[in-house]
CHARMM internal coordinates of N, CA and C (Angstrom, degrees):
IC EDIT
DIST 1 N 1 CA 1.4417
DIST 1 CA 1 C 1.5202
ANGL 1 N 1 CA 1 C 109.53
DIST 1 C 2 N 1.2989
ANGL 1 CA 1 C 2 N 116.19
DIHE 1 N 1 CA 1 C 2 N 146.51
DIST 2 N 2 CA 1.4465
ANGL 1 C 2 N 2 CA 120.75
DIHE 1 CA 1 C 2 N 2 CA 179.28
DIST 2 CA 2 C 1.5155
ANGL 2 N 2 CA 2 C 109.39
DIHE 1 C 2 N 2 CA 2 C -131.82
DIST 2 C 3 N 1.3240
ANGL 2 CA 2 C 3 N 116.48
DIHE 2 N 2 CA 2 C 3 N 132.44
DIST 3 N 3 CA 1.4619
ANGL 2 C 3 N 3 CA 120.87
DIHE 2 CA 2 C 3 N 3 CA 179.65
DIST 3 CA 3 C 1.5196
ANGL 3 N 3 CA 3 C 109.78
DIHE 2 C 3 N 3 CA 3 C -78.90
DIST 3 C 4 N 1.3225
ANGL 3 CA 3 C 4 N 116.27
DIHE 3 N 3 CA 3 C 4 N 143.45
DIST 4 N 4 CA 1.4506
ANGL 3 C 4 N 4 CA 121.71
DIHE 3 CA 3 C 4 N 4 CA 176.91
DIST 4 CA 4 C 1.5199
ANGL 4 N 4 CA 4 C 108.01
DIHE 3 C 4 N 4 CA 4 C -87.77
DIST 4 C 5 N 1.3409
ANGL 4 CA 4 C 5 N 117.61
DIHE 4 N 4 CA 4 C 5 N 110.97
DIST 5 N 5 CA 1.4548
ANGL 4 C 5 N 5 CA 121.38
DIHE 4 CA 4 C 5 N 5 CA -177.32
DIST 5 CA 5 C 1.5281
ANGL 5 N 5 CA 5 C 112.37
DIHE 4 C 5 N 5 CA 5 C -113.14
DIST 5 C 6 N 1.3084
ANGL 5 CA 5 C 6 N 117.41
DIHE 5 N 5 CA 5 C 6 N 13.43
DIST 6 N 6 CA 1.4564
ANGL 5 C 6 N 6 CA 120.24
DIHE 5 CA 5 C 6 N 6 CA 178.88
DIST 6 CA 6 C 1.5210
ANGL 6 N 6 CA 6 C 109.91
DIHE 5 C 6 N 6 CA 6 C -86.35
DIST 6 C 7 N 1.3243
ANGL 6 CA 6 C 7 N 115.94
DIHE 6 N 6 CA 6 C 7 N 138.24
DIST 7 N 7 CA 1.4570
ANGL 6 C 7 N 7 CA 121.30
DIHE 6 CA 6 C 7 N 7 CA 177.94
DIST 7 CA 7 C 1.5206
ANGL 7 N 7 CA 7 C 109.75
DIHE 6 C 7 N 7 CA 7 C -82.57
DIST 7 C 8 N 1.3154
ANGL 7 CA 7 C 8 N 115.42
DIHE 7 N 7 CA 7 C 8 N 150.82
DIST 8 N 8 CA 1.4591
ANGL 7 C 8 N 8 CA 120.48
DIHE 7 CA 7 C 8 N 8 CA 173.57
DIST 8 CA 8 C 1.5144
ANGL 8 N 8 CA 8 C 107.44
DIHE 7 C 8 N 8 CA 8 C -121.19
DIST 8 C 9 N 1.3145
ANGL 8 CA 8 C 9 N 116.63
DIHE 8 N 8 CA 8 C 9 N 176.36
DIST 9 N 9 CA 1.4595
ANGL 8 C 9 N 9 CA 120.96
DIHE 8 CA 8 C 9 N 9 CA -177.61
DIST 9 CA 9 C 1.5204
ANGL 9 N 9 CA 9 C 112.15
DIHE 8 C 9 N 9 CA 9 C -62.87
DIST 9 C 10 N 1.3256
ANGL 9 CA 9 C 10 N 118.12
DIHE 9 N 9 CA 9 C 10 N -35.67
DIST 10 N 10 CA 1.4590
ANGL 9 C 10 N 10 CA 120.82
DIHE 9 CA 9 C 10 N 10 CA -176.88
DIST 10 CA 10 C 1.5286
ANGL 10 N 10 CA 10 C 113.69
DIHE 9 C 10 N 10 CA 10 C -98.93
DIST 10 C 11 N 1.3399
ANGL 10 CA 10 C 11 N 118.05
DIHE 10 N 10 CA 10 C 11 N -6.43
DIST 11 N 11 CA 1.4529
ANGL 10 C 11 N 11 CA 120.66
DIHE 10 CA 10 C 11 N 11 CA -179.02
DIST 11 CA 11 C 1.5242
ANGL 11 N 11 CA 11 C 109.41
DIHE 10 C 11 N 11 CA 11 C -140.87
DIST 11 C 12 N 1.3386
ANGL 11 CA 11 C 12 N 117.24
DIHE 11 N 11 CA 11 C 12 N 120.07
DIST 12 N 12 CA 1.4696
ANGL 11 C 12 N 12 CA 119.74
DIHE 11 CA 11 C 12 N 12 CA 179.37
DIST 12 CA 12 C 1.5217
ANGL 12 N 12 CA 12 C 111.18
DIHE 11 C 12 N 12 CA 12 C -70.51
DIST 12 C 13 N 1.3234
ANGL 12 CA 12 C 13 N 116.40
DIHE 12 N 12 CA 12 C 13 N 164.19
DIST 13 N 13 CA 1.4611
ANGL 12 C 13 N 13 CA 121.24
DIHE 12 CA 12 C 13 N 13 CA 177.11
DIST 13 CA 13 C 1.5230
ANGL 13 N 13 CA 13 C 109.66
DIHE 12 C 13 N 13 CA 13 C -61.70
DIST 13 C 14 N 1.3172
ANGL 13 CA 13 C 14 N 117.68
DIHE 13 N 13 CA 13 C 14 N 146.32
DIST 14 N 14 CA 1.4712
ANGL 13 C 14 N 14 CA 119.73
DIHE 13 CA 13 C 14 N 14 CA 178.26
DIST 14 CA 14 C 1.5280
ANGL 14 N 14 CA 14 C 111.08
DIHE 13 C 14 N 14 CA 14 C -64.78
DIST 14 C 15 N 1.3392
ANGL 14 CA 14 C 15 N 116.54
DIHE 14 N 14 CA 14 C 15 N 153.65
DIST 15 N 15 CA 1.4644
ANGL 14 C 15 N 15 CA 120.47
DIHE 14 CA 14 C 15 N 15 CA 177.46
DIST 15 CA 15 C 1.5226
ANGL 15 N 15 CA 15 C 110.97
DIHE 14 C 15 N 15 CA 15 C -81.03
DIST 15 C 16 N 1.3219
ANGL 15 CA 15 C 16 N 116.94
DIHE 15 N 15 CA 15 C 16 N -20.35
DIST 16 N 16 CA 1.4646
ANGL 15 C 16 N 16 CA 121.99
DIHE 15 CA 15 C 16 N 16 CA 175.83
DIST 16 CA 16 C 1.5197
ANGL 16 N 16 CA 16 C 108.40
DIHE 15 C 16 N 16 CA 16 C -148.87
DIST 16 C 17 N 1.3237
ANGL 16 CA 16 C 17 N 114.86
DIHE 16 N 16 CA 16 C 17 N 144.71
DIST 17 N 17 CA 1.4505
ANGL 16 C 17 N 17 CA 120.82
DIHE 16 CA 16 C 17 N 17 CA 179.85
DIST 17 CA 17 C 1.5226
ANGL 17 N 17 CA 17 C 108.49
DIHE 16 C 17 N 17 CA 17 C -138.70
DIST 17 C 18 N 1.3219
ANGL 17 CA 17 C 18 N 116.37
DIHE 17 N 17 CA 17 C 18 N 131.15
DIST 18 N 18 CA 1.4546
ANGL 17 C 18 N 18 CA 123.24
DIHE 17 CA 17 C 18 N 18 CA -179.67
DIST 18 CA 18 C 1.5247
ANGL 18 N 18 CA 18 C 106.69
DIHE 17 C 18 N 18 CA 18 C -122.90
DIST 18 C 19 N 1.3237
ANGL 18 CA 18 C 19 N 117.39
DIHE 18 N 18 CA 18 C 19 N 130.99
DIST 19 N 19 CA 1.4681
ANGL 18 C 19 N 19 CA 120.60
DIHE 18 CA 18 C 19 N 19 CA -178.85
DIST 19 CA 19 C 1.5200
ANGL 19 N 19 CA 19 C 110.70
DIHE 18 C 19 N 19 CA 19 C -136.22
DIST 19 C 20 N 1.3242
ANGL 19 CA 19 C 20 N 115.83
DIHE 19 N 19 CA 19 C 20 N 119.70
DIST 20 N 20 CA 1.4548
ANGL 19 C 20 N 20 CA 121.78
DIHE 19 CA 19 C 20 N 20 CA 174.79
DIST 20 CA 20 C 1.5129
ANGL 20 N 20 CA 20 C 114.69
DIHE 19 C 20 N 20 CA 20 C 61.55
DIST 20 C 21 N 1.3158
ANGL 20 CA 20 C 21 N 117.75
DIHE 20 N 20 CA 20 C 21 N 34.05
DIST 21 N 21 CA 1.4645
ANGL 20 C 21 N 21 CA 121.80
DIHE 20 CA 20 C 21 N 21 CA -175.56
DIST 21 CA 21 C 1.5259
ANGL 21 N 21 CA 21 C 110.65
DIHE 20 C 21 N 21 CA 21 C -82.07
DIST 21 C 22 N 1.3236
ANGL 21 CA 21 C 22 N 114.85
DIHE 21 N 21 CA 21 C 22 N 125.11
DIST 22 N 22 CA 1.4599
ANGL 21 C 22 N 22 CA 122.18
DIHE 21 CA 21 C 22 N 22 CA 173.87
DIST 22 CA 22 C 1.5196
ANGL 22 N 22 CA 22 C 108.25
DIHE 21 C 22 N 22 CA 22 C -125.86
DIST 22 C 23 N 1.3263
ANGL 22 CA 22 C 23 N 116.03
DIHE 22 N 22 CA 22 C 23 N 145.94
DIST 23 N 23 CA 1.4624
ANGL 22 C 23 N 23 CA 121.62
DIHE 22 CA 22 C 23 N 23 CA -178.59
DIST 23 CA 23 C 1.5198
ANGL 23 N 23 CA 23 C 108.48
DIHE 22 C 23 N 23 CA 23 C -141.66
DIST 23 C 24 N 1.3329
ANGL 23 CA 23 C 24 N 115.68
DIHE 23 N 23 CA 23 C 24 N 130.08
DIST 24 N 24 CA 1.4577
ANGL 23 C 24 N 24 CA 122.32
DIHE 23 CA 23 C 24 N 24 CA -179.63
DIST 24 CA 24 C 1.5224
ANGL 24 N 24 CA 24 C 109.69
DIHE 23 C 24 N 24 CA 24 C -117.26
DIST 24 C 25 N 1.3116
ANGL 24 CA 24 C 25 N 115.95
DIHE 24 N 24 CA 24 C 25 N 143.64
DIST 25 N 25 CA 1.4619
ANGL 24 C 25 N 25 CA 122.86
DIHE 24 CA 24 C 25 N 25 CA 168.37
DIST 25 CA 25 C 1.5242
ANGL 25 N 25 CA 25 C 105.50
DIHE 24 C 25 N 25 CA 25 C -119.32
DIST 25 C 26 N 1.3194
ANGL 25 CA 25 C 26 N 116.52
DIHE 25 N 25 CA 25 C 26 N 94.41
DIST 26 N 26 CA 1.4584
ANGL 25 C 26 N 26 CA 119.86
DIHE 25 CA 25 C 26 N 26 CA -172.49
DIST 26 CA 26 C 1.5138
ANGL 26 N 26 CA 26 C 109.57
DIHE 25 C 26 N 26 CA 26 C 64.89
DIST 26 C 27 N 1.3235
ANGL 26 CA 26 C 27 N 117.02
DIHE 26 N 26 CA 26 C 27 N -123.58
DIST 27 N 27 CA 1.4664
ANGL 26 C 27 N 27 CA 121.31
DIHE 26 CA 26 C 27 N 27 CA 178.78
DIST 27 CA 27 C 1.5255
ANGL 27 N 27 CA 27 C 112.38
DIHE 26 C 27 N 27 CA 27 C -89.11
DIST 27 C 28 N 1.3294
ANGL 27 CA 27 C 28 N 116.91
DIHE 27 N 27 CA 27 C 28 N -5.62
DIST 28 N 28 CA 1.4601
ANGL 27 C 28 N 28 CA 121.16
DIHE 27 CA 27 C 28 N 28 CA -178.34
DIST 28 CA 28 C 1.5221
ANGL 28 N 28 CA 28 C 110.68
DIHE 27 C 28 N 28 CA 28 C -86.32
DIST 28 C 29 N 1.3167
ANGL 28 CA 28 C 29 N 116.63
DIHE 28 N 28 CA 28 C 29 N 126.29
DIST 29 N 29 CA 1.4651
ANGL 28 C 29 N 29 CA 122.57
DIHE 28 CA 28 C 29 N 29 CA 177.06
DIST 29 CA 29 C 1.5255
ANGL 29 N 29 CA 29 C 108.66
DIHE 28 C 29 N 29 CA 29 C -90.79
DIST 29 C 30 N 1.3409
ANGL 29 CA 29 C 30 N 116.70
DIHE 29 N 29 CA 29 C 30 N 111.46
DIST 30 N 30 CA 1.4655
ANGL 29 C 30 N 30 CA 121.51
DIHE 29 CA 29 C 30 N 30 CA -177.88
DIST 30 CA 30 C 1.5275
ANGL 30 N 30 CA 30 C 111.75
DIHE 29 C 30 N 30 CA 30 C -87.75
DIST 30 C 31 N 1.3204
ANGL 30 CA 30 C 31 N 117.58
DIHE 30 N 30 CA 30 C 31 N -40.54
DIST 31 N 31 CA 1.4624
ANGL 30 C 31 N 31 CA 123.11
DIHE 30 CA 30 C 31 N 31 CA 178.26
DIST 31 CA 31 C 1.5247
ANGL 31 N 31 CA 31 C 107.65
DIHE 30 C 31 N 31 CA 31 C -131.62
DIST 31 C 32 N 1.3233
ANGL 31 CA 31 C 32 N 116.92
DIHE 31 N 31 CA 31 C 32 N 134.48
DIST 32 N 32 CA 1.4653
ANGL 31 C 32 N 32 CA 121.33
DIHE 31 CA 31 C 32 N 32 CA -175.43
DIST 32 CA 32 C 1.5256
ANGL 32 N 32 CA 32 C 110.58
DIHE 31 C 32 N 32 CA 32 C -123.14
DIST 32 C 33 N 1.3321
ANGL 32 CA 32 C 33 N 116.30
DIHE 32 N 32 CA 32 C 33 N 94.52
DIST 33 N 33 CA 1.4700
ANGL 32 C 33 N 33 CA 123.44
DIHE 32 CA 32 C 33 N 33 CA 175.64
DIST 33 CA 33 C 1.5309
ANGL 33 N 33 CA 33 C 112.59
DIHE 32 C 33 N 33 CA 33 C 53.01
DIST 33 C 34 N 1.3283
ANGL 33 CA 33 C 34 N 116.16
DIHE 33 N 33 CA 33 C 34 N 51.49
DIST 34 N 34 CA 1.4671
ANGL 33 C 34 N 34 CA 122.04
DIHE 33 CA 33 C 34 N 34 CA -179.85
DIST 34 CA 34 C 1.5263
ANGL 34 N 34 CA 34 C 109.54
DIHE 33 C 34 N 34 CA 34 C -75.82
DIST 34 C 35 N 1.3230
ANGL 34 CA 34 C 35 N 116.32
DIHE 34 N 34 CA 34 C 35 N 133.31
DIST 35 N 35 CA 1.4622
ANGL 34 C 35 N 35 CA 122.97
DIHE 34 CA 34 C 35 N 35 CA 175.94
DIST 35 CA 35 C 1.5200
ANGL 35 N 35 CA 35 C 108.06
DIHE 34 C 35 N 35 CA 35 C -133.06
DIST 35 C 36 N 1.3434
ANGL 35 CA 35 C 36 N 116.45
DIHE 35 N 35 CA 35 C 36 N 125.24
DIST 36 N 36 CA 1.4621
ANGL 35 C 36 N 36 CA 120.13
DIHE 35 CA 35 C 36 N 36 CA 177.19
DIST 36 CA 36 C 1.5159
ANGL 36 N 36 CA 36 C 110.46
DIHE 35 C 36 N 36 CA 36 C -162.40
DIST 36 C 37 N 1.3167
ANGL 36 CA 36 C 37 N 115.81
DIHE 36 N 36 CA 36 C 37 N 157.44
DIST 37 N 37 CA 1.4588
ANGL 36 C 37 N 37 CA 123.71
DIHE 36 CA 36 C 37 N 37 CA 172.88
DIST 37 CA 37 C 1.5153
ANGL 37 N 37 CA 37 C 107.86
DIHE 36 C 37 N 37 CA 37 C -116.84
DIST 37 C 38 N 1.3340
ANGL 37 CA 37 C 38 N 116.61
DIHE 37 N 37 CA 37 C 38 N 136.63
DIST 38 N 38 CA 1.4581
ANGL 37 C 38 N 38 CA 122.12
DIHE 37 CA 37 C 38 N 38 CA 174.92
DIST 38 CA 38 C 1.5212
ANGL 38 N 38 CA 38 C 106.23
DIHE 37 C 38 N 38 CA 38 C -99.79
DIST 38 C 39 N 1.3423
ANGL 38 CA 38 C 39 N 117.53
DIHE 38 N 38 CA 38 C 39 N 112.24
DIST 39 N 39 CA 1.4676
ANGL 38 C 39 N 39 CA 119.81
DIHE 38 CA 38 C 39 N 39 CA -174.33
DIST 39 CA 39 C 1.5252
ANGL 39 N 39 CA 39 C 112.88
DIHE 38 C 39 N 39 CA 39 C -69.95
DIST 39 C 40 N 1.3137
ANGL 39 CA 39 C 40 N 115.12
DIHE 39 N 39 CA 39 C 40 N 148.94
DIST 40 N 40 CA 1.4626
ANGL 39 C 40 N 40 CA 121.45
DIHE 39 CA 39 C 40 N 40 CA 175.86
DIST 40 CA 40 C 1.5260
ANGL 40 N 40 CA 40 C 109.90
DIHE 39 C 40 N 40 CA 40 C -73.31
DIST 40 C 41 N 1.3162
ANGL 40 CA 40 C 41 N 116.72
DIHE 40 N 40 CA 40 C 41 N 147.81
DIST 41 N 41 CA 1.4561
ANGL 40 C 41 N 41 CA 121.79
DIHE 40 CA 40 C 41 N 41 CA 174.23
DIST 41 CA 41 C 1.5184
ANGL 41 N 41 CA 41 C 115.02
DIHE 40 C 41 N 41 CA 41 C 71.61
DIST 41 C 42 N 1.3198
ANGL 41 CA 41 C 42 N 117.55
DIHE 41 N 41 CA 41 C 42 N 19.78
DIST 42 N 42 CA 1.4693
ANGL 41 C 42 N 42 CA 121.44
DIHE 41 CA 41 C 42 N 42 CA -179.29
DIST 42 CA 42 C 1.5241
ANGL 42 N 42 CA 42 C 109.88
DIHE 41 C 42 N 42 CA 42 C -129.68
DIST 42 C 43 N 1.3105
ANGL 42 CA 42 C 43 N 116.37
DIHE 42 N 42 CA 42 C 43 N 152.79
DIST 43 N 43 CA 1.4533
ANGL 42 C 43 N 43 CA 121.04
DIHE 42 CA 42 C 43 N 43 CA 171.27
DIST 43 CA 43 C 1.5253
ANGL 43 N 43 CA 43 C 106.76
DIHE 42 C 43 N 43 CA 43 C -91.14
DIST 43 C 44 N 1.3114
ANGL 43 CA 43 C 44 N 116.38
DIHE 43 N 43 CA 43 C 44 N 129.18
DIST 44 N 44 CA 1.4574
ANGL 43 C 44 N 44 CA 121.39
DIHE 43 CA 43 C 44 N 44 CA -176.05
DIST 44 CA 44 C 1.5191
ANGL 44 N 44 CA 44 C 108.53
DIHE 43 C 44 N 44 CA 44 C -126.04
DIST 44 C 45 N 1.3187
ANGL 44 CA 44 C 45 N 116.80
DIHE 44 N 44 CA 44 C 45 N 138.93
DIST 45 N 45 CA 1.4543
ANGL 44 C 45 N 45 CA 121.09
DIHE 44 CA 44 C 45 N 45 CA 176.97
DIST 45 CA 45 C 1.5123
ANGL 45 N 45 CA 45 C 110.66
DIHE 44 C 45 N 45 CA 45 C -130.99
DIST 45 C 46 N 1.3107
ANGL 45 CA 45 C 46 N 115.89
DIHE 45 N 45 CA 45 C 46 N 151.47
DIST 46 N 46 CA 1.4570
ANGL 45 C 46 N 46 CA 122.34
DIHE 45 CA 45 C 46 N 46 CA 173.86
DIST 46 CA 46 C 1.5245
ANGL 46 N 46 CA 46 C 107.48
DIHE 45 C 46 N 46 CA 46 C -110.85
DIST 46 C 47 N 1.3035
ANGL 46 CA 46 C 47 N 116.32
DIHE 46 N 46 CA 46 C 47 N 125.20
DIST 47 N 47 CA 1.4558
ANGL 46 C 47 N 47 CA 119.86
DIHE 46 CA 46 C 47 N 47 CA 178.40
DIST 47 CA 47 C 1.5214
ANGL 47 N 47 CA 47 C 109.37
DIHE 46 C 47 N 47 CA 47 C -125.94
DIST 47 C 48 N 1.2959
ANGL 47 CA 47 C 48 N 116.08
DIHE 47 N 47 CA 47 C 48 N 153.30
DIST 48 N 48 CA 1.4555
ANGL 47 C 48 N 48 CA 121.24
DIHE 47 CA 47 C 48 N 48 CA 178.08
DIST 48 CA 48 C 1.5072
ANGL 48 N 48 CA 48 C 109.78
DIHE 47 C 48 N 48 CA 48 C 159.59
DIST 48 C 49 N 1.3175
ANGL 48 CA 48 C 49 N 116.31
DIHE 48 N 48 CA 48 C 49 N 169.33
DIST 49 N 49 CA 1.4591
ANGL 48 C 49 N 49 CA 120.30
DIHE 48 CA 48 C 49 N 49 CA -178.46
DIST 49 CA 49 C 1.5318
ANGL 49 N 49 CA 49 C 112.13
DIHE 48 C 49 N 49 CA 49 C -70.22
DIST 49 C 50 N 1.3212
ANGL 49 CA 49 C 50 N 115.64
DIHE 49 N 49 CA 49 C 50 N 168.64
DIST 50 N 50 CA 1.4615
ANGL 49 C 50 N 50 CA 121.44
DIHE 49 CA 49 C 50 N 50 CA 177.47
DIST 50 CA 50 C 1.5245
ANGL 50 N 50 CA 50 C 110.58
DIHE 49 C 50 N 50 CA 50 C -59.27
DIST 50 C 51 N 1.3276
ANGL 50 CA 50 C 51 N 115.14
DIHE 50 N 50 CA 50 C 51 N 141.02
DIST 51 N 51 CA 1.4534
ANGL 50 C 51 N 51 CA 120.23
DIHE 50 CA 50 C 51 N 51 CA 172.52
DIST 51 CA 51 C 1.5133
ANGL 51 N 51 CA 51 C 117.12
DIHE 50 C 51 N 51 CA 51 C 83.01
DIST 51 C 52 N 1.3370
ANGL 51 CA 51 C 52 N 118.06
DIHE 51 N 51 CA 51 C 52 N 15.83
DIST 52 N 52 CA 1.4609
ANGL 51 C 52 N 52 CA 119.14
DIHE 51 CA 51 C 52 N 52 CA -179.11
DIST 52 CA 52 C 1.5295
ANGL 52 N 52 CA 52 C 113.67
DIHE 51 C 52 N 52 CA 52 C -100.25
DIST 52 C 53 N 1.3428
ANGL 52 CA 52 C 53 N 118.54
DIHE 52 N 52 CA 52 C 53 N -0.86
DIST 53 N 53 CA 1.4602
ANGL 52 C 53 N 53 CA 121.13
DIHE 52 CA 52 C 53 N 53 CA 173.50
DIST 53 CA 53 C 1.5194
ANGL 53 N 53 CA 53 C 116.82
DIHE 52 C 53 N 53 CA 53 C 105.80
DIST 53 C 54 N 1.3375
ANGL 53 CA 53 C 54 N 117.70
DIHE 53 N 53 CA 53 C 54 N 9.62
DIST 54 N 54 CA 1.4729
ANGL 53 C 54 N 54 CA 119.72
DIHE 53 CA 53 C 54 N 54 CA -178.94
DIST 54 CA 54 C 1.5264
ANGL 54 N 54 CA 54 C 111.24
DIHE 53 C 54 N 54 CA 54 C -60.78
DIST 54 C 55 N 1.3187
ANGL 54 CA 54 C 55 N 117.24
DIHE 54 N 54 CA 54 C 55 N -51.82
DIST 55 N 55 CA 1.4674
ANGL 54 C 55 N 55 CA 120.96
DIHE 54 CA 54 C 55 N 55 CA -179.33
DIST 55 CA 55 C 1.5198
ANGL 55 N 55 CA 55 C 111.58
DIHE 54 C 55 N 55 CA 55 C -65.65
DIST 55 C 56 N 1.3128
ANGL 55 CA 55 C 56 N 116.83
DIHE 55 N 55 CA 55 C 56 N -36.00
DIST 56 N 56 CA 1.4692
ANGL 55 C 56 N 56 CA 120.20
DIHE 55 CA 55 C 56 N 56 CA 177.81
DIST 56 CA 56 C 1.5256
ANGL 56 N 56 CA 56 C 110.69
DIHE 55 C 56 N 56 CA 56 C -62.92
DIST 56 C 57 N 1.3257
ANGL 56 CA 56 C 57 N 117.28
DIHE 56 N 56 CA 56 C 57 N -43.21
DIST 57 N 57 CA 1.4562
ANGL 56 C 57 N 57 CA 121.47
DIHE 56 CA 56 C 57 N 57 CA 178.67
DIST 57 CA 57 C 1.5286
ANGL 57 N 57 CA 57 C 110.90
DIHE 56 C 57 N 57 CA 57 C -64.06
DIST 57 C 58 N 1.3177
ANGL 57 CA 57 C 58 N 117.19
DIHE 57 N 57 CA 57 C 58 N -44.88
DIST 58 N 58 CA 1.4728
ANGL 57 C 58 N 58 CA 120.40
DIHE 57 CA 57 C 58 N 58 CA 179.51
DIST 58 CA 58 C 1.5269
ANGL 58 N 58 CA 58 C 111.72
DIHE 57 C 58 N 58 CA 58 C -65.33
DIST 58 C 59 N 1.3273
ANGL 58 CA 58 C 59 N 117.63
DIHE 58 N 58 CA 58 C 59 N -35.70
DIST 59 N 59 CA 1.4643
ANGL 58 C 59 N 59 CA 119.18
DIHE 58 CA 58 C 59 N 59 CA 178.04
DIST 59 CA 59 C 1.5306
ANGL 59 N 59 CA 59 C 111.41
DIHE 58 C 59 N 59 CA 59 C -67.86
DIST 59 C 60 N 1.3235
ANGL 59 CA 59 C 60 N 117.67
DIHE 59 N 59 CA 59 C 60 N -32.46
DIST 60 N 60 CA 1.4648
ANGL 59 C 60 N 60 CA 120.34
DIHE 59 CA 59 C 60 N 60 CA 174.38
DIST 60 CA 60 C 1.5264
ANGL 60 N 60 CA 60 C 111.24
DIHE 59 C 60 N 60 CA 60 C -68.68
DIST 60 C 61 N 1.3335
ANGL 60 CA 60 C 61 N 116.46
DIHE 60 N 60 CA 60 C 61 N -42.00
DIST 61 N 61 CA 1.4706
ANGL 60 C 61 N 61 CA 120.40
DIHE 60 CA 60 C 61 N 61 CA 178.54
DIST 61 CA 61 C 1.5288
ANGL 61 N 61 CA 61 C 111.75
DIHE 60 C 61 N 61 CA 61 C -62.27
DIST 61 C 62 N 1.3229
ANGL 61 CA 61 C 62 N 117.03
DIHE 61 N 61 CA 61 C 62 N -36.87
DIST 62 N 62 CA 1.4685
ANGL 61 C 62 N 62 CA 120.92
DIHE 61 CA 61 C 62 N 62 CA -177.48
DIST 62 CA 62 C 1.5214
ANGL 62 N 62 CA 62 C 112.85
DIHE 61 C 62 N 62 CA 62 C -82.38
DIST 62 C 63 N 1.3228
ANGL 62 CA 62 C 63 N 117.33
DIHE 62 N 62 CA 62 C 63 N -12.62
DIST 63 N 63 CA 1.4587
ANGL 62 C 63 N 63 CA 120.56
DIHE 62 CA 62 C 63 N 63 CA -178.57
DIST 63 CA 63 C 1.5149
ANGL 63 N 63 CA 63 C 113.23
DIHE 62 C 63 N 63 CA 63 C 87.32
DIST 63 C 64 N 1.3305
ANGL 63 CA 63 C 64 N 117.98
DIHE 63 N 63 CA 63 C 64 N 8.20
DIST 64 N 64 CA 1.4591
ANGL 63 C 64 N 64 CA 121.65
DIHE 63 CA 63 C 64 N 64 CA -179.19
DIST 64 CA 64 C 1.5278
ANGL 64 N 64 CA 64 C 112.23
DIHE 63 C 64 N 64 CA 64 C -79.33
DIST 64 C 65 N 1.3091
ANGL 64 CA 64 C 65 N 117.63
DIHE 64 N 64 CA 64 C 65 N -16.79
DIST 65 N 65 CA 1.4675
ANGL 64 C 65 N 65 CA 122.30
DIHE 64 CA 64 C 65 N 65 CA -179.99
DIST 65 CA 65 C 1.5258
ANGL 65 N 65 CA 65 C 108.08
DIHE 64 C 65 N 65 CA 65 C -127.08
DIST 65 C 66 N 1.3153
ANGL 65 CA 65 C 66 N 116.01
DIHE 65 N 65 CA 65 C 66 N 143.59
DIST 66 N 66 CA 1.4741
ANGL 65 C 66 N 66 CA 121.19
DIHE 65 CA 65 C 66 N 66 CA 179.44
DIST 66 CA 66 C 1.5241
ANGL 66 N 66 CA 66 C 110.76
DIHE 65 C 66 N 66 CA 66 C -73.33
DIST 66 C 67 N 1.3073
ANGL 66 CA 66 C 67 N 115.77
DIHE 66 N 66 CA 66 C 67 N 137.40
DIST 67 N 67 CA 1.4607
ANGL 66 C 67 N 67 CA 122.34
DIHE 66 CA 66 C 67 N 67 CA 178.93
DIST 67 CA 67 C 1.5286
ANGL 67 N 67 CA 67 C 109.15
DIHE 66 C 67 N 67 CA 67 C -76.06
DIST 67 C 68 N 1.3255
ANGL 67 CA 67 C 68 N 116.78
DIHE 67 N 67 CA 67 C 68 N 130.01
DIST 68 N 68 CA 1.4671
ANGL 67 C 68 N 68 CA 121.39
DIHE 67 CA 67 C 68 N 68 CA 179.73
DIST 68 CA 68 C 1.5274
ANGL 68 N 68 CA 68 C 111.56
DIHE 67 C 68 N 68 CA 68 C -96.93
DIST 68 C 69 N 1.3317
ANGL 68 CA 68 C 69 N 116.60
DIHE 68 N 68 CA 68 C 69 N -38.86
DIST 69 N 69 CA 1.4549
ANGL 68 C 69 N 69 CA 120.00
DIHE 68 CA 68 C 69 N 69 CA -176.77
DIST 69 CA 69 C 1.5238
ANGL 69 N 69 CA 69 C 109.01
DIHE 68 C 69 N 69 CA 69 C -153.64
DIST 69 C 70 N 1.3305
ANGL 69 CA 69 C 70 N 117.57
DIHE 69 N 69 CA 69 C 70 N 138.26
DIST 70 N 70 CA 1.4633
ANGL 69 C 70 N 70 CA 122.43
DIHE 69 CA 69 C 70 N 70 CA 179.11
DIST 70 CA 70 C 1.5145
ANGL 70 N 70 CA 70 C 111.34
DIHE 69 C 70 N 70 CA 70 C 101.10
DIST 70 C 71 N 1.3302
ANGL 70 CA 70 C 71 N 115.60
DIHE 70 N 70 CA 70 C 71 N -168.23
DIST 71 N 71 CA 1.4628
ANGL 70 C 71 N 71 CA 121.19
DIHE 70 CA 70 C 71 N 71 CA 179.91
DIST 71 CA 71 C 1.5216
ANGL 71 N 71 CA 71 C 110.88
DIHE 70 C 71 N 71 CA 71 C -131.39
DIST 71 C 72 N 1.3247
ANGL 71 CA 71 C 72 N 115.04
DIHE 71 N 71 CA 71 C 72 N 146.31
DIST 72 N 72 CA 1.4669
ANGL 71 C 72 N 72 CA 122.66
DIHE 71 CA 71 C 72 N 72 CA 175.73
DIST 72 CA 72 C 1.5182
ANGL 72 N 72 CA 72 C 107.41
DIHE 71 C 72 N 72 CA 72 C -131.57
DIST 72 C 73 N 1.3288
ANGL 72 CA 72 C 73 N 116.89
DIHE 72 N 72 CA 72 C 73 N 127.74
DIST 73 N 73 CA 1.4700
ANGL 72 C 73 N 73 CA 121.94
DIHE 72 CA 72 C 73 N 73 CA 175.01
DIST 73 CA 73 C 1.5202
ANGL 73 N 73 CA 73 C 107.95
DIHE 72 C 73 N 73 CA 73 C -124.61
DIST 73 C 74 N 1.3287
ANGL 73 CA 73 C 74 N 115.67
DIHE 73 N 73 CA 73 C 74 N 128.52
DIST 74 N 74 CA 1.4687
ANGL 73 C 74 N 74 CA 120.72
DIHE 73 CA 73 C 74 N 74 CA 178.22
DIST 74 CA 74 C 1.5107
ANGL 74 N 74 CA 74 C 108.20
DIHE 73 C 74 N 74 CA 74 C -127.09
END
COOR INIT
IC SEED 1 N 1 CA 1 C
IC BUILD
């Protein structure tokens, strides 16, 4: 999968783009091929129960955790 990061006339380029990101902690799969664009000029939130990978995804976006698989552009 590939994220669309090109801007158009009516929609600016995303401020962050994640494509095919997977993250493992030993045998535990924390993120499984996540692909998303974070739009510019919008407030975005991640919601979900404990243990589904929200903090892991944010740590990859911030550069606090090493990327294991996929691409991240910020």
